[in-house]
C-alpha positions as CSV (number, residue, x, y, z in Angstrom):
1,M,-38.2,-19.1,202.2
2,S,-39.4,-22.6,202.8
3,A,-40.9,-22.7,199.3
4,F,-37.5,-21.9,197.9
5,F,-35.9,-24.8,199.7
6,I,-38.7,-27.1,198.6
7,A,-38.1,-26.1,195.0
8,I,-34.4,-26.8,195.3
9,I,-35.0,-30.2,196.8
10,A,-37.6,-31.0,194.2
11,A,-35.2,-29.9,191.4
12,F,-32.4,-32.0,192.9
13,F,-34.4,-35.2,193.1
14,G,-36.0,-34.5,189.8
15,S,-32.6,-34.2,188.1
16,A,-31.0,-37.1,190.0
17,I,-33.9,-39.6,189.7
18,G,-36.4,-38.3,187.3
19,V,-34.1,-37.4,184.3
20,P,-32.4,-40.9,184.3
21,L,-35.7,-42.6,184.6
22,L,-37.1,-40.6,181.7
23,L,-34.1,-41.2,179.5
24,G,-34.2,-44.9,180.3
25,L,-37.8,-45.1,179.4
26,I,-37.2,-43.3,176.1
27,R,-34.3,-45.7,175.3
28,A,-36.5,-48.7,176.2
29,L,-39.1,-47.4,173.7
30,G,-36.4,-47.4,171.1
31,F,-36.3,-43.6,170.6
32,Y,-32.5,-43.4,170.6
33,T,-29.3,-45.4,171.3
34,I,-25.7,-44.6,172.1
35,V,-22.9,-46.3,170.2
36,N,-19.5,-46.2,171.9
37,E,-16.1,-45.9,170.1
38,G,-15.0,-49.1,168.5
39,R,-18.4,-50.8,168.9
40,C,-21.1,-51.8,166.5
41,H,-24.8,-52.4,167.2
42,V,-26.6,-55.1,165.2
43,Y,-30.5,-55.1,165.7
44,V,-32.3,-58.3,164.9
45,L,-36.1,-58.6,164.7
46,F,-37.9,-61.8,164.0
47,G,-34.8,-63.5,162.7
48,K,-33.8,-60.8,160.3
49,V,-31.2,-58.0,160.6
50,A,-33.1,-54.8,161.0
51,A,-30.2,-52.3,161.2
52,V,-26.4,-52.1,161.6
53,I,-25.0,-49.0,163.4
54,D,-21.2,-48.8,163.5
55,E,-20.7,-45.0,163.8
56,P,-20.0,-43.8,167.3
57,G,-22.4,-41.3,168.8
58,I,-26.2,-40.8,169.5
59,H,-28.5,-42.3,166.9
60,F,-32.3,-41.9,166.7
61,L,-33.7,-45.3,166.0
62,W,-37.1,-43.9,164.7
63,F,-35.2,-42.6,161.6
64,K,-33.4,-45.9,161.0
65,L,-35.9,-48.5,162.0
66,G,-39.2,-46.7,161.5
67,L,-42.1,-48.4,163.1
68,K,-39.8,-51.3,164.3
69,A,-38.0,-49.0,166.7
70,P,-40.6,-49.3,169.6
71,I,-40.6,-53.1,169.6
72,V,-37.0,-54.0,168.6
73,N,-35.8,-53.8,172.2
74,W,-38.7,-56.0,173.4
75,A,-39.3,-58.5,170.7
76,G,-35.9,-58.4,169.0
77,R,-32.3,-58.4,170.1
78,C,-29.4,-56.0,170.0
79,Y,-25.9,-57.5,169.5
80,V,-23.0,-55.3,170.6
81,V,-19.9,-56.3,168.6
82,D,-16.4,-55.1,169.6
83,M,-14.7,-53.8,166.4
84,R,-11.4,-53.0,167.9
85,L,-8.1,-54.7,166.9
86,D,-7.3,-57.9,168.8
87,Q,-4.3,-60.1,169.0
88,Q,-3.4,-63.7,169.9
89,Y,-0.2,-65.8,170.3
90,L,0.0,-69.5,169.4
91,R,2.8,-71.3,171.1
92,S,5.0,-74.0,169.8
93,Q,3.2,-75.2,166.7
94,P,4.7,-78.6,165.8
95,V,6.5,-78.7,162.4
96,N,9.3,-80.8,160.9
97,S,12.2,-79.5,159.0
98,E,13.5,-80.9,155.7
99,E,16.2,-82.7,157.6
100,G,13.6,-84.3,159.9
101,A,14.3,-82.1,163.0
102,P,11.2,-81.7,165.2
103,M,10.7,-77.9,165.5
104,G,8.2,-75.6,167.3
105,I,7.0,-72.3,165.9
106,G,5.4,-69.6,168.0
107,I,3.2,-67.3,165.8
108,W,1.6,-64.0,166.8
109,Y,-1.2,-62.5,164.7
110,E,-3.7,-59.7,164.8
111,M,-7.4,-59.8,163.8
112,Y,-10.4,-57.6,163.7
113,I,-14.1,-57.9,162.7
114,S,-14.8,-56.7,159.2
115,D,-18.4,-57.8,158.8
116,P,-20.4,-57.8,162.1
117,V,-23.4,-59.8,160.6
118,A,-21.1,-62.6,159.2
119,F,-19.2,-62.6,162.5
120,I,-22.4,-63.2,164.5
121,F,-24.3,-65.7,162.2
122,K,-21.8,-67.5,160.0
123,N,-19.6,-69.1,162.7
124,A,-20.4,-70.0,166.3
125,D,-16.8,-69.5,167.4
126,P,-14.9,-67.3,164.9
127,R,-12.0,-66.6,167.2
128,G,-11.4,-70.3,167.8
129,S,-11.8,-71.1,164.1
130,L,-9.3,-68.5,163.1
131,A,-6.8,-69.8,165.7
132,A,-7.3,-73.3,164.3
133,N,-6.9,-72.0,160.7
134,V,-3.7,-70.1,161.5
135,S,-2.3,-73.2,163.3
136,N,-3.2,-75.5,160.3
137,A,-1.7,-73.0,157.9
138,T,1.5,-72.8,159.9
139,V,1.9,-76.6,160.0
140,R,0.9,-76.9,156.3
141,C,3.0,-74.1,154.8
142,L,6.2,-74.3,157.0
143,S,6.7,-78.1,157.2
144,N,9.6,-79.6,155.3
145,M,11.5,-76.4,155.0
146,P,15.3,-76.5,155.2
147,L,16.4,-75.9,158.8
148,Q,18.6,-73.0,157.9
149,E,15.7,-71.1,156.1
150,M,13.4,-71.9,159.0
151,L,15.8,-70.3,161.4
152,E,16.6,-67.2,159.3
153,T,13.6,-66.3,157.0
154,R,10.9,-65.4,159.6
155,H,9.5,-62.5,157.5
156,T,9.0,-64.7,154.5
157,M,7.4,-67.4,156.6
158,S,5.0,-64.8,158.2
159,Q,3.9,-63.6,154.8
160,T,3.3,-67.2,153.6
161,V,1.1,-68.0,156.6
162,R,-0.9,-64.8,156.2
163,Q,-1.6,-65.3,152.5
164,D,-2.9,-68.8,153.2
165,V,-5.2,-67.8,156.1
166,S,-6.7,-64.5,154.9
167,P,-9.2,-65.8,152.2
168,K,-10.8,-68.3,154.6
169,S,-11.1,-65.9,157.6
170,N,-12.8,-63.2,155.5
171,E,-15.8,-65.5,155.0
172,W,-16.5,-65.4,158.7
173,G,-16.3,-61.6,158.9
174,Y,-13.0,-62.0,160.8
175,R,-10.2,-60.4,159.0
176,L,-6.6,-61.3,159.7
177,G,-4.1,-58.5,160.3
178,S,-0.4,-58.7,160.8
179,V,1.3,-62.1,161.2
180,Y,4.7,-62.5,162.7
181,I,6.8,-65.6,163.5
182,R,8.2,-64.8,166.9
183,K,10.0,-68.0,167.9
184,V,11.5,-71.0,166.2
185,H,12.9,-73.6,168.6
186,F,13.7,-77.3,168.9
187,R,11.2,-79.6,170.5
188,D,13.4,-82.6,171.1
189,T,15.1,-82.4,174.5
190,G,17.9,-84.8,173.4
191,M,18.6,-82.8,170.3
192,I,18.8,-79.6,172.4
193,K,21.3,-81.3,174.7
194,Q,23.4,-82.5,171.8
195,I,23.5,-79.0,170.3
196,E,24.5,-77.5,173.6
197,E,27.3,-80.1,173.9
198,K,28.5,-79.3,170.4
199,V,28.4,-75.5,171.1
200,V,30.3,-76.0,174.4
201,N,32.9,-78.2,172.7
202,R,33.3,-75.7,169.9
203,L,33.7,-72.9,172.4
204,R,36.4,-74.9,174.2
205,Q,38.2,-75.5,170.9
206,V,38.1,-71.9,170.0
207,T,39.3,-70.9,173.5
208,S,42.2,-73.4,173.3
209,A,43.1,-72.2,169.8
210,I,43.2,-68.6,171.1
211,K,45.3,-69.6,174.1
212,Q,47.7,-71.6,171.9
213,D,48.0,-68.7,169.4
214,G,48.7,-66.3,172.3
215,A,51.4,-68.7,173.7
216,N,53.0,-69.0,170.2
217,Q,53.0,-65.2,169.8
218,V,54.7,-64.9,173.3
219,S,57.2,-67.6,172.4
220,I,58.0,-65.8,169.1
221,I,58.5,-62.5,170.9
222,T,60.6,-64.1,173.7
223,S,62.8,-66.0,171.2
224,T,63.3,-62.9,169.1
225,A,64.2,-60.8,172.1
226,E,66.6,-63.5,173.4
227,R,68.2,-63.8,169.9
228,Q,68.7,-60.1,169.7
229,A,70.1,-60.0,173.3
230,A,72.5,-62.9,172.5
231,I,73.7,-61.0,169.4
232,E,74.4,-57.9,171.4
233,F,76.1,-59.8,174.2
234,A,78.3,-61.6,171.6
235,K,79.2,-58.2,170.1
236,A,80.1,-56.9,173.6
237,A,82.2,-60.1,174.3
238,A,84.0,-59.7,171.0
239,M,84.7,-56.0,171.7
240,R,86.0,-56.6,175.3
241,P,89.5,-58.0,174.3
242,S,90.0,-55.1,172.0
243,I,89.1,-52.6,174.7
244,V,91.2,-54.4,177.3
245,G,94.1,-54.7,174.9
246,A,94.0,-51.0,174.0
247,A,93.9,-50.1,177.7
248,L,96.9,-52.4,178.5
249,K,98.8,-51.0,175.5
250,E,98.2,-47.6,176.9
251,I,99.3,-48.7,180.4
252,S,102.4,-50.5,179.1
253,R,104.0,-47.3,178.0
254,D,104.9,-46.7,181.6
255,P,106.6,-49.8,183.2
256,A,106.0,-48.7,186.8
257,V,102.3,-48.2,186.2
258,L,102.1,-51.6,184.4
259,R,103.9,-53.4,187.3
260,A,101.6,-51.7,189.8
261,V,98.5,-52.8,187.9
262,F,99.6,-56.4,187.7
263,D,100.5,-56.4,191.4
264,I,97.1,-55.1,192.2
265,R,95.4,-57.7,190.0
266,E,97.4,-60.4,191.6
267,A,96.5,-59.3,195.1
268,Q,92.9,-59.0,194.0
269,N,92.9,-62.6,192.6
270,I,94.4,-63.9,195.9
271,I,91.7,-62.1,197.9
272,D,88.9,-63.3,195.6
273,G,90.3,-66.9,195.8
274,E,89.9,-67.0,199.7
275,A,93.3,-68.8,200.0
276,R,95.0,-69.1,203.4
277,I,98.1,-66.9,203.5
278,T,101.0,-67.5,205.9
279,L,103.5,-64.6,206.3
280,V,107.1,-65.8,207.1
281,P,109.8,-63.4,208.1
282,E,112.7,-63.1,205.7
283,N,115.4,-64.4,208.0
284,S,113.4,-67.4,209.4
285,G,116.0,-70.1,208.8
286,I,114.5,-73.6,208.8
287,L,110.9,-72.4,209.5
288,A,110.1,-71.7,205.9
289,P,110.9,-75.3,204.6
290,L,108.9,-76.8,207.4
291,L,105.8,-74.7,206.7
292,A,106.1,-75.5,203.0
293,A,106.3,-79.3,203.7
294,A,103.3,-79.3,206.1
295,P,100.0,-80.7,204.8
296,P,97.4,-78.1,204.0
297,R,95.0,-77.2,206.8
298,A,91.2,-77.6,206.2
299,P,89.4,-74.4,206.1
300,D,87.3,-73.4,209.1
301,K,83.6,-74.2,208.9
302,P,81.2,-71.3,208.9
303,A,79.7,-70.3,212.2
304,T,76.2,-71.3,211.1
305,A,77.3,-74.8,210.2
306,A,79.2,-75.2,213.5
307,A,76.1,-74.0,215.4
308,S,73.8,-76.4,213.7
309,A,76.2,-79.3,214.4
């Protein structure tokens, strides 16, 4: 039973420690190598490129390097190059429009390594050189453009920059991918403030014009309604005498009814006029002339006026 446990422990330590040590020793001797996805291994021995492996997977170096395989990891060097797509954004590249306006252009571009050997040996800083190349091409190709085209034709500007940069970048093994002008803006603060003021004034003018147009429309509608109402009231006023005359004509056929109507209208007018009425008996003698000769009496003040006084 103890031998069984000793065998298990020995197998465990052998698989956990011995196998990695054995595989590491084999890889150090150049027997095989593992290339990850999107990577490229460039083996250099005595200043010369011995092999370039860009296919992902396990590769046996004895079949690719021959007798150089045991010493390439000791006397040579292995460059691991990232072949995946990369991108960069250059902010506010200074250009001038045809009208002399100072503009800034933000350009976004993609790049990837097309030739690992040229990427390693032909340029010490290919990424920085490509950024400088793109920046110079942007300033060179997009300067002195009309301001309207600079603000509207971003796709054409992107194609122009890409066509100018691509031939130069290929020499370094760094190929340019998509190029896109993401932002075009003004760089002069004073000009930006002037444009903002013009936009604000224009908005105010448009707002005032809209309000004035609305007021004019309301005035037209109101005047039209008042005119139509005046016409209808005038028609009604013209028809009133005819209606009243027809009614009086109908009433005048009976003298008693006509007299009663006029008596009622006279009493109604006296009541509406708020006149002071003094009733005198029929056989009053000299009282009636005296009352007629007396000066008129001032009307009583309202209770509210007397209270306030």
